[in-house]
N, C-alpha and C positions, 0 to 999 in steps of 0.2 A: 051744734057740737064743735068745740074748738080742738082741732087736730094739730095745732102748732106745738112743736116740741122745743125745749130750750136747746140752744146751740152747744152748751157745755155739758150736755147729757153724757157723752162717752167719757169725758173727763170725770164727771161725777160718779159714774158707775165704776170706773177704775179705782177712784179714790176710796170708795166705800167697800169694794170687794178685795180682800187680801190676796186671793189667788190671782186675780187679774192684775192687781198692782205688782205682785212679785214677778209675774210673767212679762209684763211690759218693761219693768226695770231690767230684768235679765236679758230680754231681747235687745234693748237699747245698749246695754253694756257689751254684749257680744258683738253687736254691729259696730260699736265704737272700737272694740279690739281689732275687728277685721279691717276697718279703715286705717287704724294705726299700723297694722302689718303691711297693708298695701302701700301706704305712704312711705313707711320706713324702707321697704324693699326698693321702691322706685328711687329714693334718695341714695341709699347705699350702693345700689347697682350703678346708678349714674355717676356718683362720686368715685366709686372704685374704677369705673371705666376711664374717667377723666384722669385719675391719678396714674393708672397703668400706662396710658398713652404718653405721660410726661416722664416716665422713668425708664431706665434701661434694664432694670431687673426683670427677670422672667417670673418671679414668684407671684407678684401681684396679678400678672396675666393668668397664671395657673389658678389663683384664688378666684378670679372672675369666671373662668371657664368651668371650674368645678362647682359653681353655685354657692360658694361660701357666703357671699354677701347676702344672697337671697335667704339663706338659712339663718344668718345672724339677725335678720329682721324679725324672727320669732320672739325675740326678747321685748319688742315694742309693746305687744298686747299686755304683757305682765304689768307694765307701768300703768296702763289704763285700768287694769283690773284692781290694782292697789288703790288707785284714785277713786274708783267706783265703790269701794267697800263701805264708804260712809253712808251709802243709800241702803245698805243691808245690815243695819246695826244689830239685828237679832241673829244674824247668821255669820257673824264675824269669825268665829272659831272654825266653822266648816269651810268658809271661803279661804281662810288662811291656808288650810291644808291643801285645798284644790289649787290655789295659785302657786304655792311652793312645789307641788307635784308637777304642775305645768312647766315651771322653771327648770326643774330637774330634767324633764324630757327634752326641753329646748336646748339645754346645755349639752346633753348627750348627743343630740343630733348635730349641733354645731361642732363639737369636738370630732365627731366622725368625719364630717366634711373637711375639717382642718387636717386630719390624718391622711385623708385621700389626697389632698393638695400637696402635703409634704412628701408622700410616697411618689406622686407624679413628678415633683421637683427632683427627687433623688434619681428617678429614672432618666433624667436628662444628663446625668454625669456618666462618664465612661465606666466608672467603678461598679455601677449597678449591673453591668453585664456579668461581672465576676462574683459580686456579692449582692444578690437580690435580697430585699427586705420585705417583700410582699407578705410572706408568712408571718413575720414578726408584727407587721402592721395589723394583719387580720387578728392575731392573738390579742393585741392591745385593744382593738375595737371590741372584740368579744368580752374582754374584761370590763371595758367601759359600759357596754350594754348590760352586763350582769349587775355591775355596781349601780347603774342608773335604775334598773328594774327593782332592785332591793330598796333603793332609796325612795322610790315612788311609793312602794307598798308600805314602807316604814312611816313615811309622811302621812299617808292616808289613814293608817291605823293609829298614828300618834305614838309610835314606839321608837326605840333606839334602833338604828340599822344594825349595830353590833349584836344586840340581843336577837334580832330577827335572823341574822346569819348563823348564830349558834344553834338556834332551833332548827333551821334548815339543814345544818350539817349533820344533826343526829339522824335524819331520815335519808341521807344521801345513799348509804349502802343498800337500803331496801329499795329505793327508787331505781338504782342502777341494776339491781337484780330483776325486778319485775318488768321494767320498761327498757331493757337493754337494747332490743332491736329498734324500738321507737326512737330512743336517744341517738343511736348510731345513724338511723335514717334521717333524723333531724339535722345532725352534724353534716351528713353527706349532702343534704339539700342545701344547707348554708354554703358549703364548699363549692357545690356546683353553681349556685347562684353568684357567689362572689367571684369565681373564676370564669363565669360565662361559658360553662362546659356543655350545657344541654338545654334544649328548648323543645317544646311541642312542635312537631313538624320536621324535626331534624332526622336525617338518615344516619343511623348508627349501626355499628357492627361489633358484637361482643361474642366471639367464638365460644368462650367458656360457658355461656348460657344459651347457645344455639339461637342467638338473636341477630337478625340481619334485615333491617327494614326501617320503617318510619315510626318515630315516637308519637303515640296518639294520646297519652295521658301521663302526667307527672303528679303523683300523690305523695303523701307523707311516707308511706311504707312501701309503695310499689311504683314502678315505672313500666307502663305497658307499651310494647313494641309490636306493631303489625308487620309481620315478615312479608317478604315478596311472594310467598306461596299462600298469602292471605290468612295464615294462622297468626295467633296472638301469643306473645311471650310476656309473662309478668316477671319482672326482675325486681328483687328486693332493693330498695333505694340505697341501703348501705353497701351493696355490692359494688357500687360505683367508686367507693373509696379504695378498694383493694383488688379490683378486677380490671385488667386492661380492656379498653374499648376504643373504637375508632369512630370519630364524628366526621362525616363527609360534608357537613354544612359549609365549612371554609372553602372546600373545592367549588361548591356552587357559587359562593360569593366572589371567588377569584375570577370567575368567568372562563376557566380553562379546565378541561378534564383530560387526564393522561392516557396516552396510548403507549403501551410497553409490550411489544409483540416481536418475536424473533422468527425469521425465516431460516429454516435449516437447509444449508447449501451442501449438496453432494460434493465432497472434497475432491473426488476424482475428476470433476468437471472444471476445476480451476486451472487456467492456462495463462501463458503470456498472450497478450493481444497481438493477433496476426495483422499484417497489412490489410487483408480483406476485411477483417472485423473493424479496424479503425476507419476504413473508407466508408463502410456501411453506417457506423455509429456517428460519423461526422454529419450525417443528415438529421440527427436528433437535436432539436433546438436546445434542450437543457444541457447537452454535452458538448456541442461544438466549441463554444468559447473556452471551456475548461480544457478540452483536448489540445487545442492550439497552444494555450498557455503552458500546459504540462509538457507537451512535446518540446517546446523551446527550452524549458527548464531542464529536461532530461538530456537533450542534445548538448547543452552547455556543460552539464555536469560530466557527461561521458567524454567530451572533448578535453575537459580540464584534467580528467583522471587518466586519459589515454586508453580508454577501454577498447578492446578489440571487438568490432561489430560482427565478426564471423560466428559468434556464439551468443545466444540470448542471455546466457548466464554472466556475461561480462558487462559490468556497468549496470545502469538502471534501465528498467523496461516497464511499460504499462502492462497491467493484468486485467483480465475480464472481470474479476471480482472487484478490483479497485474502481474500474469504470462504472460497474453497476452500483457500487456503494455511493459514488458521487452522484450518479443519476438519481438514485433514491433520495438523496439529500436535496438536490435541486428541485425534484418533483414536490417534496414537502414544502420547500420554501416558496413555491409558486402556488400552492394549494390555498384557495380562498377561505377554507374552514380550519386552517391550522394557525395557532397563535404564534406569530413570529417574535413576540417579546418574551416568550417563555423558552425553557430548555428545548433544544431541537438537535437530536443526534441520530446518526446512523453509524453503528459501531459493531466490530467483531467481538464476540464473547469467547470464553475459553472453549476450544473444540471438545466435543464429546466423542468418546471412543466409538460409540455405537449409533450416534444420532447426527453426525455431520457437523458442519461449522455453523454456529448460530450467528446470524446477521440481525442485530436488534434494531428495531424502529422505536425511537423514544421521542415523543412530542406531545403536544397538548392541543385538543380541538377547542374551537370557540363555542361549541354546543355542549352544555353540561347535562342536558336531559338524557336519560339512559338510552331511549330508543334512537334518538338522533345521533348520539355519540357512537353507538354500535354500528349504525348505518354508514357513517363516515369512515370508521375504522375498517369495516368490511370492504368498502369501495377502494380504499388505499391498498389493502393487502391483496385484493383481487388484481389490481393493476400491476403491482410489483411482482406477484407470482407469474402473471401472464407475460411480463417483460423479461423474465429470466432466460428463455431460449434465445432471445435476440442478442444476448451476451455470451451465448454458448455455455450457459450454466443450467444446472438442474436442481430442483428441490429434492432433498433427501427423503426417501421413503424406505423404511425397512421392509425387506422381502419384496422389493419392487420387481416388476417383470422387465424393467429396462436393463439391458446389458450394457453396463458402462464401458466395456472394452470396445464395443462397436459404435459408440456415440460419435466419435470424431473420425 
């Protein structure tokens, strides 16, 4: 029994089976289109990079960074597809529609990248800070997407785009009425995506919807937020268009989380610094250099103005609140968990008639995790509150049992 098979059997089977023949030709044509895309992308990106390095203009660099040259390579497979149509003589009409639809999609995607590059170029000019055009660019892109979608449908159906638009226009009112919330949610989703406003895993706060927690799901019609009390709030997606909300994700990415806490100082405990207080505080490492420098400055100013030293009201004097304020500032500057490259203040706020003098601590911790941040903040406030008596100061407490008249 002869089991030898002819070597050209697969080719014979493909040639005699129309389905296999069509499948093989289609696969080869798609593979050729993919190779054309990869080759065109490599050539365009390499050529664009070489050209950008030889010019002083920033626009070609922006085109390169935005991926415009990679997107332009989408046109290369269309040439291969047009060339390969001769192998599909019986399907020429269908392939014409498919290739032109592909070209329409490719042109829309290329134009979108070009608009992104032009918008990025505009942002390099100073005028962009006063006259932003991002909204106009998004509107043009939306129009291009709509026009491209209508063109693709019209090409596939073999109809005129204008006739298709007139038919769609007759149904617009009904669609807007029935799918109002869905359309608004779709627009909101596009806006959030275009402006990079919201992602799954972000911590957001929307007081109007009683939402304060982590985004766990973003769908077309609803955004689910798991609050810190482990409840879940479902927010209609379109609410993000007209309802203010705060996204804390940028805080996490910045690497610093704010401390904004005030110590209420009993105003009756504020005094000029006595010689005894100065002597004692000169032993504090954070204060000694400052006190020496400030004393020289005060002595020079008083001597220049001829201030009479017999009264502390004449000329300039140190105060216990001023020394404490500077001590708190130096303490924060030396703290290993406080970001020194971000805003760092210790300041007095407007005194309250019934609550004392607020001395506000304003700084940023290097830990953004909630628990770690709160631990650092508590340690700092513990230390500063405990340091108040060393300066002859008291924290204000309404109805406190401390008799301020007997304090000193």
